[in-house]
Backbone as CSV, one residue per row, in Angstrom:
resi,resn,N_x,N_y,N_z,CA_x,CA_y,CA_z,C_x,C_y,C_z
1,MET,17.091,3.838,-11.925,16.947,2.414,-12.159,16.058,2.188,-13.369
2,THR,16.497,1.313,-14.294,15.722,0.959,-15.473,14.942,-0.309,-15.189
3,LEU,13.619,-0.232,-15.255,12.797,-1.389,-14.984,12.760,-2.320,-16.182
4,SER,12.678,-3.621,-15.900,12.515,-4.612,-16.954,11.120,-4.488,-17.555
5,PRO,10.949,-4.952,-18.797,9.588,-4.999,-19.348,8.744,-5.981,-18.549
6,PRO,7.429,-5.834,-18.573,6.570,-6.739,-17.802,6.817,-8.206,-18.156
7,ILE,6.778,-9.051,-17.152,6.981,-10.491,-17.321,5.626,-11.162,-17.150
8,GLY,5.028,-11.538,-18.247,3.656,-12.011,-18.206,3.486,-13.486,-17.916
9,ASP,4.569,-14.274,-18.025,4.417,-15.714,-17.822,4.904,-16.163,-16.456
10,ALA,5.082,-15.213,-15.531,5.489,-15.545,-14.164,4.500,-14.940,-13.180
11,TRP,4.215,-15.669,-12.121,3.354,-15.190,-11.042,4.158,-15.071,-9.760
12,LEU,4.041,-13.934,-9.091,4.578,-13.812,-7.748,3.608,-14.464,-6.779
13,VAL,4.134,-15.275,-5.884,3.335,-15.906,-4.829,3.823,-15.351,-3.499
14,ILE,2.943,-14.644,-2.805,3.331,-13.907,-1.601,2.526,-14.392,-0.401
15,PRO,3.159,-15.092,0.554,2.469,-15.390,1.814,2.231,-14.078,2.569
16,LEU,1.048,-13.924,3.139,0.666,-12.637,3.713,0.058,-12.836,5.096
17,PHE,0.646,-12.181,6.086,0.094,-12.221,7.433,0.390,-10.908,8.145
18,ASN,-0.641,-10.130,8.378,-0.543,-8.874,9.132,0.547,-7.934,8.593
19,GLU,0.450,-7.648,7.299,1.396,-6.724,6.667,0.645,-5.548,6.040
20,ALA,-0.450,-5.117,6.669,-1.271,-4.051,6.097,-0.493,-2.758,5.900
21,THR,0.509,-2.521,6.725,1.290,-1.285,6.630,2.024,-1.157,5.304
22,VAL,2.474,-2.294,4.751,3.369,-2.228,3.590,2.869,-2.958,2.355
23,ILE,1.910,-3.873,2.493,1.616,-4.773,1.376,1.102,-4.041,0.145
24,GLU,0.363,-2.977,0.322,-0.152,-2.264,-0.844,0.985,-1.695,-1.677
25,ASP,1.974,-1.094,-1.018,3.128,-0.557,-1.735,3.950,-1.675,-2.372
26,VAL,4.114,-2.791,-1.649,4.884,-3.924,-2.190,4.241,-4.434,-3.465
27,VAL,2.920,-4.616,-3.449,2.221,-5.144,-4.628,2.254,-4.144,-5.779
28,ARG,1.967,-2.878,-5.497,1.950,-1.874,-6.572,3.322,-1.772,-7.238
29,HIS,4.368,-1.785,-6.441,5.718,-1.696,-7.001,6.037,-2.938,-7.834
30,ALA,5.708,-4.105,-7.310,6.033,-5.343,-8.015,5.265,-5.478,-9.319
31,ARG,4.038,-4.951,-9.378,3.209,-5.114,-10.572,3.729,-4.316,-11.769
32,ARG,4.667,-3.420,-11.556,5.271,-2.723,-12.692,6.086,-3.691,-13.545
33,ILE,6.539,-4.792,-12.943,7.287,-5.806,-13.688,6.510,-7.116,-13.761
34,PHE,5.863,-7.478,-12.654,5.092,-8.721,-12.590,3.608,-8.377,-12.495
35,PRO,2.892,-8.381,-13.607,1.472,-8.002,-13.559,0.607,-9.006,-12.806
36,HIS,1.112,-10.232,-12.647,0.322,-11.281,-12.002,0.896,-11.573,-10.610
37,ILE,0.122,-11.238,-9.592,0.556,-11.430,-8.213,-0.552,-12.114,-7.433
38,LEU,-0.176,-13.157,-6.698,-1.105,-13.888,-5.854,-0.651,-13.774,-4.405
39,CYS,-1.505,-13.231,-3.563,-1.235,-13.170,-2.125,-2.098,-14.213,-1.428
40,VAL,-1.490,-14.967,-0.531,-2.238,-15.922,0.291,-2.315,-15.351,1.695
41,ASP,-3.489,-14.851,2.033,-3.681,-14.243,3.354,-3.894,-15.338,4.386
42,ASP,-2.950,-15.445,5.318,-2.949,-16.533,6.293,-3.705,-16.120,7.552
43,ALA,-4.979,-15.746,7.360,-5.865,-15.345,8.460,-5.332,-14.125,9.198
44,SER,-4.952,-13.113,8.441,-4.503,-11.859,9.060,-5.606,-11.270,9.926
45,THR,-5.195,-10.571,10.987,-6.158,-9.895,11.856,-6.278,-8.413,11.519
46,ASP,-5.567,-7.960,10.491,-5.696,-6.586,10.011,-6.279,-6.624,8.602
47,ASP,-6.207,-5.518,7.872,-6.803,-5.478,6.537,-5.780,-5.722,5.431
48,SER,-4.830,-6.624,5.711,-3.814,-6.964,4.708,-4.432,-7.417,3.397
49,ALA,-5.414,-8.312,3.465,-6.010,-8.867,2.248,-6.693,-7.786,1.422
50,THR,-7.430,-6.921,2.085,-8.124,-5.842,1.380,-7.141,-4.913,0.694
51,ARG,-6.053,-4.590,1.375,-5.043,-3.704,0.790,-4.330,-4.370,-0.385
52,ALA,-4.068,-5.653,-0.277,-3.434,-6.371,-1.387,-4.347,-6.374,-2.614
53,GLU,-5.629,-6.610,-2.400,-6.587,-6.584,-3.505,-6.676,-5.191,-4.122
54,ALA,-6.660,-4.166,-3.284,-6.735,-2.793,-3.792,-5.548,-2.463,-4.683
55,ALA,-4.413,-3.091,-4.413,-3.205,-2.852,-5.203,-3.167,-3.685,-6.480
56,GLY,-4.114,-4.605,-6.638,-4.189,-5.373,-7.870,-3.832,-6.835,-7.765
57,ALA,-3.610,-7.333,-6.552,-3.269,-8.742,-6.380,-4.525,-9.610,-6.346
58,VAL,-4.383,-10.849,-6.797,-5.375,-11.879,-6.523,-5.120,-12.366,-5.097
59,VAL,-6.166,-12.497,-4.297,-5.996,-12.897,-2.904,-6.778,-14.175,-2.628
60,VAL,-6.066,-15.149,-2.074,-6.681,-16.366,-1.553,-6.556,-16.309,-0.039
61,ARG,-7.625,-16.659,0.673,-7.637,-16.515,2.131,-7.681,-17.860,2.840
62,HIS,-6.826,-18.018,3.852,-6.948,-19.134,4.779,-7.950,-18.759,5.877
63,PRO,-8.848,-19.666,6.247,-9.781,-19.350,7.338,-9.113,-19.339,8.707
64,PHE,-7.985,-20.063,8.823,-7.219,-20.115,10.055,-5.754,-19.887,9.726
65,ASN,-5.002,-19.423,10.707,-3.564,-19.226,10.515,-2.867,-20.582,10.463
66,LEU,-2.260,-20.886,9.338,-1.649,-22.192,9.114,-0.131,-22.137,9.001
67,GLY,0.448,-20.957,8.863,1.897,-20.840,8.763,2.364,-20.564,7.345
68,GLN,3.604,-20.084,7.247,4.119,-19.649,5.951,4.255,-20.783,4.952
69,GLY,4.669,-21.959,5.424,4.789,-23.093,4.509,3.463,-23.452,3.872
70,ALA,2.411,-23.463,4.689,1.078,-23.769,4.164,0.616,-22.699,3.190
71,ALA,0.923,-21.440,3.490,0.546,-20.356,2.590,1.240,-20.497,1.243
72,LEU,2.512,-20.858,1.270,3.230,-21.065,0.010,2.628,-22.221,-0.784
73,GLN,2.318,-23.328,-0.099,1.751,-24.474,-0.806,0.392,-24.123,-1.399
74,THR,-0.424,-23.408,-0.642,-1.715,-22.968,-1.163,-1.526,-22.100,-2.399
75,GLY,-0.580,-21.157,-2.325,-0.351,-20.262,-3.444,0.139,-20.981,-4.684
76,MET,1.069,-21.900,-4.502,1.590,-22.633,-5.654,0.516,-23.534,-6.265
77,SER,-0.247,-24.196,-5.406,-1.313,-25.069,-5.919,-2.347,-24.265,-6.695
78,TYR,-2.702,-23.101,-6.169,-3.672,-22.248,-6.858,-3.126,-21.796,-8.214
79,ALA,-1.894,-21.300,-8.231,-1.311,-20.787,-9.470,-1.162,-21.889,-10.516
80,LEU,-0.776,-23.083,-10.076,-0.623,-24.189,-11.016,-1.971,-24.645,-11.567
81,GLY,-3.003,-24.579,-10.735,-4.310,-25.050,-11.166,-5.126,-24.032,-11.934
82,ALA,-4.927,-22.753,-11.633,-5.803,-21.716,-12.191,-5.142,-20.881,-13.285
83,THR,-3.842,-21.039,-13.484,-3.139,-20.227,-14.479,-2.226,-21.116,-15.315
84,ASP,-1.703,-20.536,-16.387,-0.732,-21.257,-17.212,0.672,-20.715,-16.990
85,ALA,0.945,-20.224,-15.790,2.243,-19.631,-15.476,3.387,-20.586,-15.796
86,ALA,4.408,-20.068,-16.454,5.608,-20.857,-16.723,6.543,-20.863,-15.532
87,TYR,6.489,-19.780,-14.725,7.359,-19.651,-13.556,6.546,-19.125,-12.380
88,LEU,6.868,-19.615,-11.195,6.351,-19.072,-9.953,7.514,-18.477,-9.174
89,VAL,7.286,-17.309,-8.598,8.330,-16.619,-7.826,7.820,-16.448,-6.406
90,THR,8.490,-17.070,-5.438,8.100,-16.858,-4.044,8.745,-15.557,-3.575
91,PHE,7.938,-14.731,-2.918,8.327,-13.345,-2.657,7.735,-12.934,-1.318
92,ASP,8.506,-12.232,-0.494,8.040,-11.844,0.836,7.157,-10.598,0.783
93,ALA,6.283,-10.483,1.784,5.308,-9.400,1.826,5.806,-8.145,2.509
94,ASP,6.965,-8.207,3.155,7.369,-7.116,4.055,8.274,-6.069,3.427
95,GLY,8.541,-6.194,2.115,9.353,-5.188,1.444,10.840,-5.450,1.448
96,GLN,11.274,-6.603,1.945,12.709,-6.889,2.000,13.264,-7.431,0.687
97,HIS,12.412,-7.954,-0.173,12.873,-8.454,-1.467,12.754,-7.365,-2.528
98,ARG,13.688,-7.374,-3.481,13.696,-6.391,-4.555,13.134,-7.035,-5.821
99,VAL,12.172,-6.352,-6.424,11.514,-6.913,-7.592,12.483,-7.039,-8.763
100,GLU,13.475,-6.157,-8.832,14.449,-6.270,-9.922,15.305,-7.525,-9.788
101,ASP,15.554,-7.970,-8.542,16.263,-9.241,-8.355,15.404,-10.400,-8.844
102,ALA,14.115,-10.364,-8.518,13.211,-11.418,-8.976,13.171,-11.481,-10.499
103,ALA,13.121,-10.330,-11.144,13.100,-10.293,-12.607,14.378,-10.870,-13.195
104,ALA,15.514,-10.527,-12.601,16.798,-11.046,-13.091,16.865,-12.559,-12.919
105,MET,16.279,-13.064,-11.849,16.288,-14.510,-11.608,15.414,-15.247,-12.615
106,VAL,14.261,-14.681,-12.955,13.416,-15.298,-13.983,14.149,-15.308,-15.319
107,GLU,14.784,-14.204,-15.650,15.516,-14.131,-16.911,16.651,-15.147,-16.947
108,ARG,17.335,-15.321,-15.824,18.414,-16.310,-15.779,17.857,-17.724,-15.942
109,ALA,16.747,-18.018,-15.276,16.126,-19.337,-15.437,15.778,-19.599,-16.893
110,ARG,15.260,-18.579,-17.554,14.859,-18.722,-18.947,16.085,-18.941,-19.849
111,GLN,17.104,-18.112,-19.673,18.273,-18.168,-20.545,19.093,-19.439,-20.350
112,GLU,19.195,-19.897,-19.103,20.041,-21.051,-18.799,19.248,-22.350,-18.662
113,ASP,17.952,-22.302,-18.955,17.081,-23.468,-18.861,17.158,-24.098,-17.470
114,LEU,17.009,-23.264,-16.453,17.055,-23.713,-15.068,15.644,-23.921,-14.545
115,ALA,15.468,-24.964,-13.754,14.168,-25.226,-13.142,13.993,-24.459,-11.841
116,VAL,15.116,-24.161,-11.182,15.077,-23.478,-9.894,16.203,-22.460,-9.830
117,VAL,15.891,-21.274,-9.352,16.914,-20.281,-9.034,16.671,-19.828,-7.597
118,PHE,17.649,-20.109,-6.738,17.576,-19.701,-5.334,18.246,-18.338,-5.183
119,GLY,17.586,-17.417,-4.507,18.238,-16.162,-4.178,19.212,-16.353,-3.030
120,SER,20.349,-15.683,-3.092,21.336,-15.755,-2.006,21.836,-14.366,-1.654
121,ARG,21.732,-14.040,-0.375,22.244,-12.751,0.108,23.723,-12.815,0.428
122,PHE,24.338,-14.004,0.293,25.726,-14.184,0.697,26.678,-14.364,-0.479
123,LEU,26.191,-14.151,-1.707,27.071,-14.255,-2.875,27.761,-12.934,-3.193
124,ASP,27.309,-11.841,-2.573,28.025,-10.574,-2.672,27.849,-9.845,-1.335
125,ASP,28.345,-8.630,-1.262,28.369,-7.944,0.036,27.350,-6.814,0.141
126,ARG,26.306,-6.833,-0.693,25.315,-5.755,-0.632,24.432,-5.845,0.603
127,THR,24.094,-7.051,1.033,23.205,-7.231,2.176,23.995,-7.141,3.466
128,ARG,23.477,-6.366,4.423,24.136,-6.163,5.714,23.231,-6.695,6.818
129,PRO,23.270,-7.979,7.096,22.338,-8.537,8.062,22.714,-8.294,9.521
130,GLY,23.932,-7.878,9.774,24.394,-7.788,11.150,25.093,-9.084,11.539
131,LEU,26.073,-8.995,12.425,26.925,-10.145,12.734,26.131,-11.307,13.326
132,LEU,25.299,-11.039,14.329,24.588,-12.126,14.994,23.618,-12.814,14.052
133,LYS,22.866,-12.022,13.297,21.928,-12.604,12.328,22.682,-13.445,11.300
134,LYS,23.822,-12.942,10.839,24.602,-13.680,9.844,25.072,-15.013,10.405
135,VAL,25.523,-15.013,11.649,25.990,-16.251,12.277,24.849,-17.265,12.376
136,VAL,23.675,-16.790,12.822,22.528,-17.684,12.959,22.107,-18.236,11.597
137,LEU,22.041,-17.376,10.582,21.658,-17.828,9.246,22.657,-18.819,8.665
138,LYS,23.941,-18.541,8.856,24.965,-19.447,8.352,24.867,-20.818,9.021
139,ALA,24.550,-20.820,10.325,24.372,-22.088,11.026,23.191,-22.854,10.447
140,ALA,22.093,-22.138,10.161,20.919,-22.778,9.572,21.228,-23.319,8.175
141,VAL,22.017,-22.588,7.402,22.411,-23.050,6.069,23.233,-24.334,6.174
142,TRP,24.175,-24.355,7.113,25.013,-25.546,7.286,24.149,-26.755,7.639
143,LEU,23.209,-26.572,8.573,22.329,-27.669,8.960,21.476,-28.140,7.782
144,THR,20.954,-27.194,7.013,20.137,-27.548,5.855,20.943,-28.334,4.837
145,ASN,22.153,-27.898,4.570,23.001,-28.606,3.618,23.321,-30.021,4.091
146,GLN,23.509,-30.175,5.415,23.760,-31.509,5.957,22.531,-32.398,5.783
147,GLN,21.354,-31.839,5.960,20.117,-32.617,5.886,19.717,-32.942,4.453
148,THR,20.040,-32.060,3.522,19.536,-32.209,2.155,20.578,-32.694,1.158
149,GLY,21.866,-32.565,1.504,22.907,-32.917,0.556,23.175,-31.848,-0.484
150,MET,22.434,-30.732,-0.423,22.664,-29.613,-1.333,23.851,-28.796,-0.825
151,ARG,24.334,-27.908,-1.653,25.439,-27.045,-1.247,25.082,-25.596,-1.580
152,LEU,24.177,-25.055,-0.784,23.728,-23.685,-0.977,24.457,-22.752,-0.022
153,THR,24.505,-21.491,-0.394,25.096,-20.482,0.492,24.037,-19.763,1.320
154,ASP,22.762,-19.894,0.927,21.682,-19.183,1.618,20.391,-19.974,1.434
155,ALA,20.276,-21.045,2.194,19.188,-21.995,1.979,17.841,-21.482,2.448
156,HIS,17.806,-20.386,3.218,16.553,-19.927,3.806,16.167,-18.540,3.315
157,ASN,16.500,-18.259,2.095,16.083,-17.016,1.457,14.723,-17.246,0.811
158,GLY,13.753,-16.402,1.129,12.397,-16.603,0.621,12.198,-16.230,-0.830
159,LEU,13.214,-15.652,-1.475,13.108,-15.280,-2.885,13.626,-16.424,-3.743
160,ARG,12.705,-17.058,-4.469,13.053,-18.210,-5.306,12.250,-18.143,-6.600
161,VAL,12.824,-18.651,-7.663,12.105,-18.818,-8.928,11.965,-20.309,-9.193
162,LEU,10.745,-20.736,-9.440,10.466,-22.143,-9.706,9.805,-22.277,-11.071
163,ARG,10.448,-23.007,-11.955,9.799,-23.323,-13.215,8.587,-24.212,-12.918
164,ARG,7.657,-24.256,-13.804,6.393,-24.952,-13.535,6.607,-26.409,-13.111
165,ASP,7.526,-27.109,-13.776,7.749,-28.514,-13.430,8.331,-28.652,-12.028
166,ALA,9.176,-27.698,-11.612,9.732,-27.741,-10.257,8.652,-27.462,-9.221
167,ALA,7.800,-26.492,-9.495,6.726,-26.174,-8.552,5.776,-27.359,-8.381
168,LYS,5.516,-28.076,-9.457,4.629,-29.241,-9.373,5.206,-30.336,-8.485
169,ALA,6.523,-30.364,-8.344,7.178,-31.412,-7.551,7.084,-31.161,-6.053
170,LEU,6.649,-29.968,-5.656,6.619,-29.619,-4.234,5.306,-30.046,-3.581
171,ASP,5.447,-30.610,-2.399,4.297,-30.970,-1.566,4.684,-30.659,-0.122
172,LEU,4.548,-29.396,0.263,5.059,-28.935,1.553,4.149,-29.375,2.692
173,ARG,4.761,-29.942,3.724,4.031,-30.379,4.918,4.460,-29.604,6.161
174,GLN,5.645,-28.986,6.078,6.147,-28.195,7.201,5.563,-26.788,7.103
175,ASN,4.763,-26.403,8.072,4.053,-25.134,7.963,4.824,-23.957,8.531
176,ARG,5.752,-24.202,9.447,6.502,-23.108,10.055,7.776,-22.868,9.230
177,MET,8.830,-22.335,9.862,10.008,-21.947,9.096,10.773,-23.139,8.516
178,ALA,10.532,-24.342,9.050,11.215,-25.528,8.527,10.812,-25.831,7.092
179,HIS,9.760,-25.178,6.591,9.381,-25.417,5.196,10.507,-25.032,4.245
180,ALA,11.368,-24.088,4.645,12.461,-23.673,3.765,13.428,-24.831,3.517
181,THR,13.723,-25.597,4.568,14.553,-26.782,4.399,13.828,-27.837,3.572
182,GLU,12.537,-27.984,3.801,11.749,-28.965,3.061,11.736,-28.650,1.569
183,ILE,11.632,-27.364,1.217,11.677,-26.969,-0.186,12.988,-27.403,-0.830
184,VAL,14.095,-27.114,-0.157,15.410,-27.486,-0.695,15.505,-28.996,-0.857
185,LEU,15.056,-29.744,0.154,15.122,-31.208,0.107,14.321,-31.753,-1.067
186,GLN,13.085,-31.285,-1.225,12.233,-31.818,-2.287,12.735,-31.423,-3.666
187,LEU,13.215,-30.189,-3.810,13.739,-29.769,-5.106,15.023,-30.514,-5.447
188,GLY,15.869,-30.743,-4.448,17.103,-31.481,-4.691,16.839,-32.891,-5.188
189,ARG,15.794,-33.502,-4.677,15.465,-34.878,-5.067,14.974,-34.980,-6.506
190,THR,14.513,-33.881,-7.072,14.012,-33.931,-8.449,15.118,-34.121,-9.468
191,GLY,16.328,-33.704,-9.133,17.421,-33.751,-10.100,17.345,-32.673,-11.156
192,LEU,16.403,-31.755,-11.021,16.266,-30.673,-11.995,17.404,-29.667,-11.854
193,PRO,17.772,-28.982,-12.938,18.900,-28.036,-12.880,18.561,-26.795,-12.045
194,TRP,19.527,-26.352,-11.251,19.303,-25.212,-10.375,20.571,-24.372,-10.287
195,ALA,20.410,-23.172,-9.771,21.548,-22.285,-9.527,21.162,-21.311,-8.419
196,GLU,22.177,-20.674,-7.818,21.949,-19.562,-6.906,22.221,-18.262,-7.629
197,HIS,21.542,-17.218,-7.196,21.688,-15.906,-7.813,21.833,-14.858,-6.716
198,PRO,22.799,-13.938,-6.845,22.976,-12.927,-5.797,21.806,-11.954,-5.741
199,VAL,21.303,-11.725,-4.535,20.212,-10.781,-4.332,20.546,-9.882,-3.151
200,HIS,19.881,-8.751,-3.109,20.062,-7.787,-2.028,18.821,-7.796,-1.159
201,ILE,18.952,-8.271,0.072,17.851,-8.240,1.030,17.913,-6.906,1.765
202,VAL,16.799,-6.172,1.731,16.752,-4.833,2.317,16.087,-4.922,3.688
203,TYR,16.903,-4.801,4.733,16.366,-4.810,6.090,15.893,-3.405,6.425
204,THR,14.586,-3.231,6.445,13.985,-1.913,6.603,13.721,-1.607,8.076
205,ASP,13.467,-0.341,8.353,13.062,0.043,9.707,11.780,-0.692,10.105
206,TYR,10.890,-0.871,9.142,9.637,-1.569,9.412,9.895,-3.007,9.852
207,SER,10.706,-3.735,9.093,10.946,-5.134,9.432,11.708,-5.267,10.740
208,ARG,12.633,-4.359,10.976,13.369,-4.407,12.249,12.448,-4.094,13.420
209,ALA,11.518,-3.168,13.230,10.580,-2.823,14.303,9.680,-4.009,14.641
210,LYS,9.395,-4.855,13.645,8.578,-6.036,13.891,9.391,-7.176,14.497
211,GLY,10.705,-6.968,14.638,11.546,-7.999,15.219,11.962,-9.066,14.248
212,GLN,11.751,-8.836,12.939,12.028,-9.874,11.959,13.515,-10.050,11.690
213,SER,14.280,-9.016,11.888,15.675,-9.066,11.481,16.435,-10.195,12.152
214,LEU,16.242,-10.373,13.466,16.956,-11.429,14.174,16.050,-12.604,14.511
215,MET,14.822,-12.324,14.975,13.977,-13.404,15.464,13.608,-14.391,14.370
216,ASN,13.388,-13.916,13.135,13.114,-14.858,12.059,14.284,-15.808,11.859
217,SER,15.485,-15.286,11.990,16.673,-16.122,11.821,16.764,-17.158,12.931
218,VAL,16.457,-16.746,14.159,16.457,-17.686,15.272,15.387,-18.753,15.065
219,ASN,14.207,-18.329,14.629,13.128,-19.294,14.362,13.526,-20.284,13.276
220,ILE,14.183,-19.788,12.235,14.661,-20.664,11.168,15.607,-21.718,11.734
221,LEU,16.553,-21.275,12.566,17.540,-22.187,13.133,16.869,-23.224,14.016
222,VAL,15.965,-22.785,14.883,15.280,-23.715,15.793,14.463,-24.720,15.014
223,ASP,13.684,-24.242,14.036,12.852,-25.158,13.264,13.683,-26.112,12.431
224,THR,14.843,-25.655,11.952,15.735,-26.542,11.186,16.271,-27.651,12.068
225,ILE,16.624,-27.314,13.292,17.138,-28.313,14.226,16.060,-29.318,14.595
226,LEU,14.815,-28.819,14.803,13.739,-29.681,15.254,13.078,-30.464,14.144
227,LYS,13.346,-30.088,12.900,12.669,-30.728,11.768,12.882,-32.247,11.785
């Protein structure tokens, strides 16, 4: 694999909660392309924050567990206020996102003058989520599209590229998984140009052991319905 040259005008924003097993490797690998990484530690009970810092990330800590939506909002607000980043990339802490996909999405945003690039695992057949997970995710996508008026194929993918003006438009209030629908709704209302980009979500033994493969999808669906 040929790595892209470092992207200095983009910051990865990573919500972090009890990922001490993998976060150091995730950050070290990502920093080969994205030298600027911000982790928002959502009151982890392990040494996730310390490991992220050891790998070279800037870490902001929540004193209490507030949820992934709150962690994302904290991270975006910090990056917008403390840096001159042209792009913010939301990126998961568990190793399921590929840094080369994030780099390709930033490059596409730059070349096509896009304010938002949503990652989609359903634009090609590289991602193998399993039948039940796929059904649950597709149901959540349909509900999100009905609520927001957008027409996405994968509305709850945590890998997104936000140009600075798009990130400034976000004011997330949903702290649990419903924040993914809220992001789509708020970005859609801006009228800014957007596109989806095919990405490969890697379901690892680690993430499956934590129950993320299916339960996160169920949580997404439930929170979307209750939103």
